[in-house]
N, C-alpha and C positions, 0 to 999 in steps of 0.2 A: 509290250512288243506284240507285233502283229505279223501273221504269215499269210500271203496270198497263193493259192493255187488256181491256175487256169487249166481248162480244158477243152476240148471239141474242135481243136484245129485239124487240118488235113489238107487232102488236095481234092479239088472238084474242077469241073469244066465250067468256062464262061457260062453265065447264067443260072448255075446252080447255086445252092443254099448251104449254109453252114450256121450251128449254134454254138457259140462259145459261152462257157460258164466259169465264173470265178467265185471261189468260197474263201471268205477270211476267217481266220481263227486267232484266238489270243484275246487281248484286251480290246474288244470292239465297243465303241461308244455307241449309245443309242440315236445319235444325230450324227451323220457322217454324209460324205459324197464319195462316191466310186466311179470309175470311169474306166474307157479303154483307150489305149494310145497304140500306134504301130510304128515300125521302122523297117523301111524297105532297103535293100542294099544300096549303098551310096547316097542315101538320103537321112536328112534328120529326122528324129522321132517327131511325130504328130500327133495331135489331139483327134480322136475319132467321135467320142460321144461320152457325155458325163450324165449322172443322175444322182439327186439326193435323196434322202431318207423322206424327204417331203413329197417326192415325185418330180421335182423339177428336172427337165432334161435340156440337153444342148448337143447339137451335131455339127460335125464339120459340113460344109456345103458339098464337099464330094461325096458323102454317103448318105445324105438327106433324102428321104423318100425310098431308100434301098435297105438301110440298116435300122433296126429298133432296139434300143436299150431299155432293160427293165430289171427290177428288182422284186423279190418275193418277202424279203425281211432286212434286218440290218447288216448282213453280213453275206448275203446271196446275190449275185448280179449275173445277167446273161447279156449276149449281144446276138441277135436273130439278124444274118447276114443273107439278104435276098439278092437275086440279079447280079451276081458276083462277076467282077471284071478283071481281067489280068492285072490291071494297075493296083488292085485290092491286095496284091501278093505282098506279104510282109509278116514280121512277127509281131503279134499282138500282146500287149502286155495290160495287165490289171493293175489298177491304181485305187488306193484307199486314203483318205484323209478324214481324220476325226475333226468333228466341229464342236460339239457339246457332250459333256458339261465344260469341257476345256478343249481349246484348240492344242493340236499336237502335230508330230511330223508325219509326213506321207510315207506310203509304203508302196513297194512294187513287187507283182509277181515276177517270174522268171521268164514268161513269155511263152506263147504257143504258136507254132507256125502254120500260116494258112498260105495255100498256094493255089492260084487260079489259072488254068490254062485254056488257051484258045483253040 
């Protein structure tokens, strides 16, 4: 079992910055993938960025060049969000997917609210 806890959300003005954190605890595999997803009111949840323990990253086109995903170990992940726009307003969720030694089910955090005003 894995538990995910997000933090760092809040309210900022357009052009501002926030840094989200996600800490995973429990049965963490040494090789895994983690990512950030977001869901705005009336919209489907969408992928923001992902990162593997090997450092491979992937970004949604809408955040490329503004957001940076990173991790400093197998169970801690960050999302640095710069040049925030009102359309970035959403609940941001942390995701964890074990890869090795075996593949396993994905886990989700409870989310943290990000609000960007104009």
